[in-house]
C-alpha positions in Angstrom: -46.6 -34.2 -58.3 -43.0 -35.1 -57.3 -42.4 -38.2 -55.2 -40.8 -38.2 -51.8 -37.0 -38.5 -52.1 -36.9 -41.6 -49.8 -39.5 -43.3 -52.0 -37.9 -42.4 -55.3 -34.5 -43.6 -54.1 -35.9 -47.2 -53.9 -37.1 -46.8 -57.5 -33.6 -45.7 -58.7 -32.9 -47.6 -62.0 -29.7 -49.4 -61.4 -29.2 -50.3 -65.0 -28.5 -46.6 -66.0 -25.1 -46.5 -64.5 -23.7 -49.9 -65.5 -25.8 -52.1 -63.2 -24.6 -50.3 -60.0 -26.3 -48.1 -57.5 -24.6 -44.9 -56.5 -22.3 -46.4 -54.0 -20.1 -43.3 -54.3 -23.0 -40.9 -54.0 -20.8 -37.9 -54.8 -19.4 -39.2 -58.0 -19.7 -36.2 -60.3 -19.1 -38.1 -63.5 -21.9 -40.6 -62.7 -24.2 -37.7 -61.8 -23.6 -36.0 -65.1 -24.3 -39.2 -67.0 -27.6 -39.7 -65.1 -28.7 -36.1 -65.7 -28.1 -36.5 -69.4 -29.9 -39.8 -69.5 -32.9 -38.3 -67.6 -33.2 -35.5 -70.2 -34.0 -38.1 -72.9 -36.6 -39.9 -70.8 -40.2 -39.1 -70.1 -40.6 -37.2 -66.9 -42.6 -39.9 -65.3 -39.6 -42.3 -65.7 -37.0 -39.7 -65.0 -38.5 -38.5 -61.7 -36.6 -41.2 -59.6 -33.3 -40.2 -61.2 -33.9 -36.5 -60.5 -34.9 -37.1 -56.9 -31.8 -39.2 -56.4 -29.6 -36.6 -57.9 -31.2 -33.7 -55.9 -31.0 -35.7 -52.7 -27.3 -36.0 -53.2 -26.8 -32.5 -54.7 -29.6 -30.4 -53.1 -28.0 -27.1 -54.2 -27.4 -28.1 -57.9 -29.4 -25.3 -59.5 -29.0 -26.7 -63.1 -30.4 -30.1 -62.0 -33.4 -28.3 -60.4 -33.9 -26.2 -63.6 -33.7 -29.3 -65.7 -36.2 -31.1 -63.5 -38.7 -28.3 -63.4 -38.5 -27.6 -67.1 -39.5 -31.2 -67.7 -42.7 -30.6 -65.8 -43.3 -27.2 -67.5 -43.0 -28.9 -70.9 -46.0 -31.1 -70.1 -47.9 -28.2 -68.4 -48.0 -29.8 -65.0 -48.3 -26.6 -63.1 -48.9 -28.2 -59.7 -45.7 -30.2 -59.8 -43.8 -27.2 -61.1 -44.9 -25.0 -58.2 -44.0 -27.7 -55.7 -40.5 -28.0 -57.2 -40.0 -24.3 -57.2 -41.0 -24.1 -53.5 -38.3 -26.7 -52.7 -35.4 -25.2 -54.6 -35.7 -21.4 -55.1 -34.6 -20.1 -51.7 -31.7 -22.6 -51.6 -30.4 -22.0 -55.1 -29.8 -18.3 -55.7 -28.8 -18.6 -59.3 -30.2 -16.3 -62.0 -31.0 -19.0 -64.7 -33.2 -20.9 -62.3 -35.0 -17.8 -61.2 -35.6 -16.6 -64.7 -37.1 -20.0 -65.4 -39.4 -19.3 -62.4 -40.4 -15.9 -64.0 -41.2 -17.6 -67.3 -43.5 -19.9 -65.5 -45.2 -17.1 -63.6 -45.7 -15.0 -66.7 -47.1 -18.0 -68.6 -49.6 -18.8 -65.8 -50.7 -15.2 -65.4 -50.6 -14.2 -69.1 -54.4 -14.5 -69.6 -55.5 -13.1 -66.2 -55.5 -9.5 -67.2 -54.8 -6.8 -64.7 -54.8 -9.3 -61.8 -52.3 -11.5 -63.6 -50.0 -8.5 -64.2 -50.0 -7.7 -60.6 -49.1 -11.2 -59.7 -46.2 -11.1 -62.2 -45.0 -7.8 -60.8 -45.0 -9.3 -57.3 -43.0 -12.3 -58.7 -40.5 -9.9 -60.2 -40.1 -8.0 -56.9 -39.7 -11.3 -55.1 -37.0 -12.5 -57.5 -35.1 -9.2 -57.4 -35.2 -9.2 -53.6 -33.2 -12.4 -53.7 -31.0 -12.4 -56.8 -31.0 -8.7 -57.7 -27.5 -8.4 -56.3 -26.1 -11.0 -58.6 -23.5 -9.8 -61.0 -25.4 -11.6 -63.7 -28.7 -10.1 -62.8 -28.6 -7.4 -65.5 -31.0 -9.2 -67.9 -33.4 -9.6 -65.0 -33.5 -5.9 -64.3 -33.9 -5.2 -68.0 -36.8 -7.7 -68.3 -38.4 -6.2 -65.2 -38.2 -2.7 -66.5 -39.5 -3.7 -69.9 -42.4 -5.5 -68.2 -43.2 -2.3 -66.2 -43.2 -0.2 -69.4 -45.8 -2.6 -71.0 -48.2 -2.3 -68.0 -51.4 -0.5 -69.0 -52.3 2.9 -67.4 -55.9 4.0 -67.7 -55.7 7.2 -65.7 -53.2 9.9 -65.0 -52.6 8.6 -61.5 -51.9 5.1 -62.9 -49.5 6.6 -65.4 -47.7 8.5 -62.7 -47.4 5.4 -60.6 -46.1 3.4 -63.6 -43.4 6.0 -64.3 -42.4 6.2 -60.7 -42.0 2.4 -60.6 -39.9 2.4 -63.7 -37.7 5.2 -62.3 -37.2 3.3 -59.0 -36.3 0.2 -60.9 -33.7 2.0 -63.0 -32.3 3.7 -59.9 -31.9 0.4 -58.1 -30.3 -1.3 -61.2 -27.7 1.4 -61.9 -26.2 1.2 -58.4 -25.9 -2.6 -58.6 -22.5 -3.7 -60.0 -23.7 -6.1 -62.8 -22.5 -7.0 -66.3 -25.1 -4.7 -67.8 -24.6 -1.7 -65.5 -23.4 0.5 -68.4 -26.3 -0.4 -70.7 -28.8 0.2 -67.8 -27.3 3.7 -67.3 -27.7 4.6 -70.9 -31.3 3.3 -70.9 -31.9 5.3 -67.7 -30.5 8.5 -69.4 -32.8 8.0 -72.4 -35.8 7.3 -70.1 -35.3 10.5 -68.0 -34.7 12.6 -71.1 -37.8 11.3 -72.7 -39.9 12.2 -69.7 -38.5 15.7 -68.9 -35.1 17.1 -69.8 -35.3 19.6 -67.0 -36.0 17.0 -64.4 -33.5 14.6 -66.0 -30.6 17.0 -65.5 -31.0 17.0 -61.8 -31.7 13.3 -61.4 -28.8 12.2 -63.6 -26.4 14.5 -61.9 -27.5 13.0 -58.5 -27.0 9.4 -59.6 -24.0 9.9 -61.8 -21.6 9.5 -58.9 -23.4 6.4 -57.6 -23.3 4.9 -61.0 -19.6 5.6 -61.3 -19.0 3.9 -58.0 -21.1 0.8 -59.1 -19.2 0.6 -62.3 -15.8 0.7 -60.6 -16.9 -1.9 -58.1 -18.2 -4.1 -60.9 -14.7 -4.1 -62.5 -13.1 -5.3 -59.3 -15.9 -7.7 -58.5 -15.6 -9.3 -61.9 -12.0 -10.3 -61.3 -13.1 -12.4 -58.3 -16.2 -13.8 -60.0 -14.3 -14.9 -63.1 -12.2 -17.3 -61.0 -15.3 -19.2 -59.8 -16.6 -22.4 -61.5 -20.4 -21.8 -61.6 -21.1 -25.4 -62.8 -19.3 -27.0 -59.9 -21.3 -29.6 -57.9 -21.3 -29.4 -54.1 -19.2 -32.4 -52.9 -17.4 -33.0 -49.6 -13.8 -31.7 -49.7 -11.3 -34.3 -50.9 -8.2 -32.1 -51.0 -7.9 -31.8 -54.8 -6.3 -28.8 -56.3 -9.4 -27.8 -58.1 -11.5 -27.7 -54.9 -8.8 -25.8 -53.1 -8.7 -23.2 -55.9 -12.5 -22.8 -55.8 -12.4 -22.4 -52.0 -9.7 -19.7 -52.3 -11.7 -18.0 -55.0 -14.9 -17.9 -52.9 -12.9 -16.7 -49.8 -11.5 -13.8 -51.9 -15.0 -12.8 -53.1 -16.5 -13.0 -49.6 -13.6 -10.9 -48.2 -14.2 -8.4 -51.0 -17.9 -8.1 -50.3 -17.4 -7.9 -46.5 -15.2 -4.9 -47.1 -18.2 -2.9 -48.6 -16.1 -1.5 -51.4 -19.1 0.6 -52.7 -19.5 2.3 -49.4 -23.3 1.7 -49.4 -25.5 1.8 -46.3 -25.2 -1.1 -43.8 -28.5 -2.7 -44.6 -27.8 -2.9 -48.3 -24.2 -4.0 -47.6 -25.3 -6.8 -45.3 -27.9 -7.9 -47.8 -25.2 -8.2 -50.5 -22.8 -10.0 -48.1 -25.5 -12.5 -47.1 -26.3 -13.1 -50.8 -22.6 -13.9 -51.4 -22.5 -16.4 -48.6 -25.7 -18.0 -49.8 -24.3 -18.4 -53.3 -21.0 -19.7 -51.9 -22.9 -22.4 -49.9 -24.4 -23.7 -53.1 -21.0 -24.9 -54.1 -19.2 -25.3 -50.8 -22.2 -26.9 -49.1 -20.0 -29.5 -47.2 -17.4 -27.1 -45.9 -17.9 -26.5 -42.2 -15.7 -23.4 -42.1 -17.9 -21.6 -44.6 -21.0 -22.3 -42.5 -19.2 -21.1 -39.4 -17.9 -17.9 -41.0 -21.5 -17.2 -42.2 -23.0 -17.7 -38.8 -20.2 -15.8 -37.1 -20.6 -12.8 -39.4 -24.3 -12.7 -38.6 -23.5 -12.8 -34.9 -20.9 -10.1 -35.1 -23.3 -7.9 -37.0 -25.8 -8.2 -34.2 -28.2 -10.6 -36.0 -28.3 -13.4 -33.6 -31.5 -15.1 -34.9 -30.1 -15.3 -38.5 -26.9 -16.8 -37.0 -28.9 -19.4 -35.2 -30.8 -20.3 -38.4 -27.5 -20.7 -40.2 -26.2 -23.1 -37.6 -29.4 -25.1 -37.8 -29.0 -25.3 -41.5 -25.4 -26.2 -41.1 -26.2 -29.1 -38.8 -28.8 -30.4 -41.2 -26.2 -30.3 -44.0 -23.4 -31.7 -41.9 -25.0 -33.7 -39.1 -21.8 -35.4 -38.1 -19.8 -32.2 -37.6 -18.9 -31.9 -33.8 -17.1 -28.6 -34.5 -20.3 -27.0 -35.7 -22.3 -28.5 -32.8 -19.9 -27.0 -30.2 -20.0 -23.6 -32.0 -23.8 -23.7 -32.1 -24.1 -24.6 -28.4 -21.6 -21.9 -27.6 -23.7 -19.3 -29.4 -26.9 -20.5 -27.6 -25.2 -20.4 -24.2 -23.8 -17.0 -24.8 -27.2 -15.5 -25.4 -28.7 -17.2 -22.4 -30.8 -19.9 -24.0 -29.4 -22.7 -21.9 -32.0 -25.3 -22.7 -31.3 -25.0 -26.5 -27.6 -25.4 -25.8 -28.2 -28.4 -23.6 -30.1 -30.1 -26.4 -27.1 -29.7 -28.7 -24.9 -31.4 -26.1 -27.4 -34.1 -25.6 -27.4 -34.7 -29.3 -23.7 -35.3 -29.0 -24.1 -37.8 -26.2 -27.1 -39.6 -27.7 -27.7 -42.9 -25.9 -24.1 -42.9 -24.6 -23.0 -45.9 -26.7 -21.4 -43.9 -29.6 -20.5 -40.8 -27.5 -16.9 -39.9 -27.6 -14.8 -39.1 -24.5 -14.5 -35.5 -25.6 -18.3 -35.1 -25.8 -18.6 -36.4 -22.2 -16.0 -34.0 -21.0 -17.5 -31.0 -22.7 -21.0 -31.9 -21.4 -19.7 -32.2 -17.8 -18.1 -28.8 -18.1 -21.3 -27.3 -19.6 -23.4 -28.7 -16.8 -20.9 -27.4 -14.2 -21.1 -23.9 -15.7 -24.9 -23.8 -16.0 -26.5 -26.2 -13.5 -23.8 -26.7 -10.8 -21.6 -29.3 -9.2 -24.2 -31.9 -8.6 -25.3 -32.0 -12.2 -21.7 -32.4 -13.3 -21.1 -35.2 -10.8 -24.1 -37.1 -12.1 -23.0 -36.7 -15.7 -19.5 -38.0 -14.7 -21.0 -41.1 -13.1 -22.9 -41.8 -16.3 -19.9 -41.2 -18.4 -17.9 -43.8 -16.5 -20.3 -46.5 -17.7 -19.8 -45.6 -21.3 -17.8 -48.1 -23.3 -15.9 -45.2 -24.9 -14.8 -43.7 -21.6 -11.1 -43.1 -21.5 -8.8 -41.8 -18.8 -9.3 -38.3 -20.2 -12.7 -38.2 -18.6 -11.2 -38.9 -15.1 -8.5 -36.3 -15.5 -10.9 -33.6 -16.7 -13.4 -34.2 -13.9 -10.6 -34.5 -11.2 -9.0 -31.2 -12.3 -12.4 -29.6 -12.4 -13.0 -30.6 -8.8 -9.5 -29.4 -7.8 -9.4 -26.1 -9.7 -13.0 -25.0 -9.6 -14.4 -26.6 -6.5 -11.1 -26.4 -4.5 -11.7 -30.0 -3.4 -8.3 -31.7 -3.4 -9.5 -34.8 -1.6 -12.2 -35.4 -4.2 -9.8 -34.9 -7.0 -7.4 -37.4 -5.3 -10.1 -40.0 -4.9 -11.0 -39.6 -8.6 -7.4 -40.1 -9.7 -7.2 -43.2 -7.4 -10.4 -44.6 -8.9 -9.1 -44.1 -12.4 -5.7 -45.6 -11.5 -7.4 -49.0 -11.0 -8.7 -48.8 -14.6 -5.9 -47.0 -16.4 -2.7 -48.2 -14.7 -1.4 -49.3 -18.1 -1.8 -45.7 -19.6 1.5 -43.7 -19.3 -0.5 -40.5 -20.0 -2.7 -41.0 -17.1 0.3 -41.7 -14.8 1.9 -38.4 -15.9 -1.3 -36.4 -15.3 -1.7 -38.0 -11.9 1.9 -37.1 -11.1 1.4 -33.5 -12.1 -1.6 -33.3 -9.8 0.4 -34.7 -6.9 3.2 -32.3 -7.7 0.7 -29.4 -7.3 -0.1 -30.8 -3.9 3.7 -31.0 -3.1 3.0 -34.7 -2.1 6.4 -36.1 -2.9 5.9 -39.3 -1.0 2.8 -40.3 -3.0 4.5 -39.3 -6.2 7.3 -41.8 -5.6 4.8 -44.4 -4.7 2.9 -43.7 -7.9 6.0 -44.0 -10.0 7.0 -47.2 -8.4 3.5 -48.8 -8.8 3.3 -47.7 -12.4 6.8 -48.8 -13.5 6.3 -52.2 -11.9 3.3 -52.8 -14.3 4.3 -50.9 -17.4 6.3 -52.7 -20.1 9.8 -51.2 -20.7 8.9 -49.9 -24.2 5.9 -47.9 -22.8 7.7 -46.6 -19.7 10.1 -44.2 -21.4 8.2 -41.0 -20.6 7.4 -42.2 -17.1 11.1 -42.9 -16.3 12.0 -39.5 -17.7 9.4 -37.8 -15.5 10.6 -39.8 -12.5 14.2 -38.6 -13.1 13.0 -35.0 -13.4 11.1 -35.4 -10.2 14.2 -36.7 -8.3 16.2 -33.8 -9.7 13.8 -31.4 -8.2 12.7 -33.1 -4.9 15.4 -35.8 -4.2 18.9 -35.7 -2.9 22.0 -36.7 -4.9 21.9 -40.4 -3.9 18.2 -40.9 -4.9 18.8 -38.9 -8.2 21.7 -41.2 -9.2 19.9 -44.3 -8.2 16.8 -43.5 -10.3 19.0 -42.7 -13.3 20.8 -46.0 -13.0 17.5 -47.9 -12.7 16.2 -46.0 -15.7 19.2 -47.1 -17.7 18.9 -50.7 -16.7 15.2 -50.8 -17.6 15.6 -49.1 -20.9 18.7 -51.0 -21.9 16.6 -54.1 -22.4 14.5 -52.4 -25.1 17.4 -51.6 -27.5 20.4 -53.3 -29.1 23.0 -51.3 -27.2 22.8 -53.5 -24.1 25.7 -52.9 -21.8 26.8 -49.7 -23.6 23.5 -48.0 -22.5 24.5 -48.7 -18.9 27.6 -46.6 -19.1 27.7 -43.2 -17.6 28.2 -40.2 -19.9 28.5 -36.5 -19.7 25.0 -36.3 -21.1 23.7 -37.5 -17.7 25.5 -34.5 -16.1 24.0 -32.1 -18.6 20.5 -33.6 -18.0 20.9 -33.3 -14.2 22.2 -29.7 -14.1 20.0 -28.1 -16.8 16.9 -26.1 -16.0 14.1 -25.1 -18.5 16.1 -23.6 -21.4 19.3 -23.1 -19.3 22.1 -25.5 -20.1 25.5 -26.0 -18.5 27.2 -26.0 -21.9 27.0 -24.3 -25.3 25.0 -25.6 -28.2 28.3 -26.6 -29.9 29.1 -28.7 -26.9 25.7 -30.4 -27.1 26.3 -31.2 -30.7 29.7 -32.6 -29.9 28.3 -34.8 -27.1 25.5 -36.1 -29.3 28.0 -37.0 -32.0 30.4 -38.7 -29.6 27.5 -40.6 -28.0 26.5 -41.9 -31.4 30.1 -42.9 -32.3 30.4 -44.8 -29.0 27.3 -46.8 -29.8 28.6 -47.6 -33.3 32.3 -48.0 -32.6 32.2 -51.8 -32.9 30.0 -51.9 -36.0 31.8 -52.8 -39.2 31.6 -50.2 -41.9 31.8 -51.7 -45.3 32.5 -49.5 -48.3 32.3 -51.2 -51.7 35.6 -51.2 -53.7 35.5 -49.1 -56.8 34.6 -51.1 -59.9 37.2 -49.5 -62.1 40.1 -50.8 -59.9 41.1 -47.9 -57.7 44.7 -47.6 -56.6 46.0 -48.9 -53.3 45.7 -45.4 -51.7 42.0 -45.3 -52.4 41.5 -48.8 -51.0 43.4 -48.0 -47.8 41.1 -45.0 -47.2 38.0 -47.0 -47.8 38.3 -48.8 -44.4 37.8 -45.5 -42.6 34.1 -44.8 -42.0 32.6 -41.6 -43.3 31.4 -40.1 -40.1 29.2 -37.4 -41.6 27.5 -40.0 -43.8 26.9 -42.5 -41.0 25.7 -39.8 -38.6 23.0 -38.7 -41.0 22.3 -42.3 -42.2 22.5 -41.1 -45.8 23.2 -43.6 -48.5 25.2 -42.2 -51.3 25.5 -43.7 -54.8 28.5 -45.6 -56.0 30.3 -42.9 -58.0 32.7 -45.4 -59.4 30.0 -46.7 -61.7 28.9 -43.3 -63.0 29.6 -42.2 -66.5 30.0 -38.8 -68.0 26.8 -37.4 -69.6 27.3 -37.9 -73.3 24.1 -37.7 -75.4 24.6 -40.0 -78.4 23.8 -38.4 -81.7 24.3 -39.4 -85.3 27.7 -38.3 -86.6 27.7 -35.4 -89.0 29.2 -35.6 -92.5 33.0 -35.4 -92.6 34.5 -32.1 -93.4 35.7 -31.8 -97.1 39.2 -31.6 -98.1 42.3 -33.7 -97.6 42.9 -32.3 -94.1 39.5 -33.3 -92.7 39.3 -35.2 -89.5 37.0 -38.2 -89.0 33.9 -37.5 -87.0 33.8 -41.0 -85.5 35.7 -41.0 -82.3 37.5 -43.9 -80.6 35.4 -46.7 -79.0 32.4 -45.7 -81.1 31.9 -42.4 -79.4 30.5 -39.7 -81.6 30.6 -36.0 -81.2 28.4 -34.2 -78.7 28.9 -30.7 -80.1 25.4 -30.2 -81.4 25.6 -33.0 -83.9 28.6 -31.6 -85.9 32.3 -32.0 -85.6 33.5 -28.8 -87.3 34.4 -27.1 -84.0 36.2 -30.1 -82.7 38.1 -30.6 -86.0 39.3 -27.0 -85.8 40.5 -27.7 -82.2 42.4 -30.8 -83.3 43.9 -29.0 -86.3 45.4 -26.4 -84.0 47.2 -29.1 -82.0 50.8 -30.2 -82.9 50.8 -33.4 -84.9 52.2 -35.6 -82.2 49.9 -34.2 -79.6 46.9 -34.9 -81.8 48.0 -38.5 -82.3 48.5 -38.9 -78.6 45.1 -37.5 -77.7 43.4 -39.6 -80.4 44.7 -42.8 -78.8 43.6 -42.0 -75.2 41.0 -44.5 -74.0 37.4 -43.7 -73.3 36.7 -42.8 -69.7 34.0 -44.8 -67.9 33.7 -42.5 -64.9 34.8 -39.4 -63.1 37.9 -41.2 -61.7 39.6 -43.3 -64.4 41.8 -46.3 -63.6 45.3 -44.8 -63.6 47.0 -48.1 -64.4 44.7 -48.8 -67.3 45.3 -45.4 -68.8 49.1 -45.7 -68.4 49.1 -49.2 -70.1 47.1 -47.9 -73.1 49.5 -45.0 -73.4 52.6 -47.2 -73.2 51.2 -49.5 -76.0 50.5 -46.5 -78.3 53.0 -45.7 -81.0 53.3 -41.9 -81.2 54.6 -41.1 -84.6 57.5 -38.7 -85.0 57.7 -35.8 -87.5 60.1 -37.7 -89.7 57.9 -40.7 -90.0 54.5 -39.1 -91.0 53.3 -35.9 -92.4 50.9 -33.6 -90.5 48.2 -34.6 -92.9 48.7 -38.3 -92.1 48.6 -37.5 -88.4 45.4 -35.5 -88.7 43.7 -38.3 -90.5 43.6 -40.4 -87.4 40.6 -40.6 -85.1 39.7 -37.6 -83.0 38.9 -38.0 -79.3 35.4 -37.3 -78.1 34.5 -34.8 -75.5 34.5 -37.5 -72.9 37.9 -38.6 -73.9 39.3 -35.1 -73.6 37.8 -34.7 -70.2 39.1 -38.0 -69.2 42.6 -37.1 -70.2 42.4 -33.9 -68.1 41.1 -36.0 -65.2 43.9 -38.4 -65.7 46.3 -35.5 -65.5 44.7 -34.4 -62.3 44.9 -37.9 -60.9 48.6 -38.0 -61.6 49.0 -34.7 -59.9 47.5 -36.1 -56.7 50.5 -38.5 -56.4 53.1 -36.5 -54.6 55.9 -39.0 -55.0 55.9 -38.9 -58.8 55.6 -35.2 -58.9 58.7 -34.7 -56.8 60.5 -37.2 -59.0 59.6 -35.3 -62.2 60.8 -32.0 -60.7 64.1 -33.6 -59.8 64.5 -34.7 -63.5 63.9 -31.1 -64.6 66.7 -29.9 -62.5 69.1 -32.6 -63.7 71.4 -31.1 -66.3 72.5 -34.5 -67.6 68.9 -35.4 -68.7 68.0 -34.7 -72.3 65.0 -32.5 -73.1 63.2 -35.3 -74.9 63.4 -37.7 -72.0 62.0 -35.3 -69.5 58.2 -35.6 -68.7 56.2 -32.5 -69.2 55.9 -30.3 -66.0 52.5 -30.0 -64.4 52.3 -26.2 -64.1 51.9 -23.7 -67.0 55.1 -21.6 -66.1 57.4 -24.6 -66.4 55.7 -25.7 -69.6 56.4 -22.3 -71.2 60.1 -22.5 -70.0 60.5 -26.0 -71.5 58.9 -24.9 -74.7 61.4 -22.0 -75.0 64.3 -24.3 -74.3 63.2 -26.8 -76.8 62.6 -24.1 -79.4 66.1 -22.7 -79.0 67.7 -26.2 -79.3 65.7 -27.0 -82.4 66.8 -23.7 -84.1 70.3 -24.6 -83.3 69.7 -28.0 -85.0 68.5 -26.0 -88.1 65.0 -27.4 -88.9 61.4 -26.8 -88.2 60.5 -30.4 -88.5 63.1 -31.3 -85.8 61.5 -28.8 -83.5 58.1 -30.3 -84.2 59.4 -33.7 -83.4 61.1 -32.6 -80.2 57.9 -30.8 -79.0 55.7 -33.8 -79.7 57.9 -36.3 -78.0 58.5 -34.0 -75.1 54.7 -33.6 -74.6 54.1 -37.3 -74.6 56.9 -37.7 -72.0 57.9 -41.1 -70.7 54.6 -42.6 -71.9 55.6 -42.9 -75.5 59.1 -44.1 -75.0 62.2 -42.6 -76.7 61.6 -40.9 -79.9 65.1 -39.8 -80.6 
């Protein structure tokens, strides 16, 4: 016989889980290790382990099955019966119930007709509880097979046996299970074997019901497949797996509540209740599931089952105040006041651990059910509780004021609480609201003065705000301005602003002359005022912007002293872009292109090609460039950021010797190093940086208009139209000189401009 769980817990072998007891009692990994260990032990030694596991996971059907099978293996029928009586009704899972049927059939196998009747009752008992399970098809098949093997000595017994088989088939084929199609085929064969004439009418009658069950099964299976049937019931921890299982069960419950098969209410309610019971096997610690289950019973008119669900819920979750209030509400709604009072008394207990909320709700309950005197007595007891807060005073005072229409009693309660909770701003504000309802402006002013004289400045912000609002409503202009000035003086000592907080601003006017959601200005004006107020508070603060690491020009340094208002206003810290580099994934250089005109795949400063690991495309681009341009681009420095140092780039270009066409052949020019993608982008950024300097651009344009300047000494214009004009002019002058090489030299030196020096 199984031991009591409390006794077996003390016998729990601590050495099985690393010398530790189950401190984390809901540790699933530890539970699995213990269950596997218990399977390899004799049942007499494994009993304490099973009892500990099942005390922690009382709805774990596989642990119950493993436990009971260990007793069945040693033929301990008494212990087996006791375990089944503890678990069957709480674990509606088909494998466990089939284990129960195996035990019943084994026990009654040698008892003849009497034993067969006991087995039949056990089958009916099982199908009454788990016959709606989607996996119950084998149970129906086993039951029908058992009925077919029952002996029939007389014609009456044979007729009864055939009727029982027919009823079993007809119940099975309208249940959406995995084996519904097989059961329909077996039913067709059965009816045809009995009487073809009778079979035609019966099959046509049940054909539509079977089609409906099969269609519902296909929909039902979609929801069932999302459920983890090996999950242990643990308190919710917020993990994604638990949330997914919760959603899967909610979908299945919603599906079942919709009665998709359109069966009668009794059968539909039975199927819905079965779905809830199965859900609670896995979501045993979820109060919302218990509440939904009880509420569904209550809405269906089944109050007694709803009460039983709440009682089971409080046994499973004894610390859930939500469920206790819901249970008390149901008892009170059906008129059982004493039962509801017991629930509230369980929340209060001895009063030491009772919360302020439980006292408040109990006072309200007694006021509703037993009258004013009972509520007053409960309030006096609640005042003595160490956990009594100002909320209890507020609740009881407002109850006396609103329900009993006793303003004097309410005022006395507030005054009594003020001696105890003068340091609570929330209590002060509630008391002020009460006095406002009485239109007692004199006492309101006195209350604010008393409270503000005792509250520290950092806790008096809301009280000062309410005092200002009160004066705006009840006071004259002088008192209004006086309170606002006092408020500024008191709150200025809590911040760093100091004297600046004492200054008057347009915000004060907006505050004084607004009402509810009506404002004396537009939303844009409000934003502007808020921005200006922030600027005024930070106007004397030094804003430091780090100088760019790459040596930015004087123009950039002069701008850096101006604070970025948008950044400061949002208090957003931006990265130092001067230290950023262009994304350039380093890859191994590909093999050089064959032939005498190949270009090296290794770029300046050790930069390799980023065009997919090959330089063929880049080589083709460089080959298409004029020789002098290719040499110029090849000597451009590597860029270390999005804004290169202009002076550094210019110095590199001035020190570079750009060859002329008469000095080197195109093949020799192309043999030089080719710039990387970062170099090319850097040169374009350099060009854009030069364009941002208006003085130099105007100077270059004046040189273009100067007829005395030679074509070679002119820098290249910055827009495409002038470049084409200059190319045409240089092309005509080179043809007049009579040589293609001269034209090439003129084009190359002209492109390099004043950076390469004179090439003529």
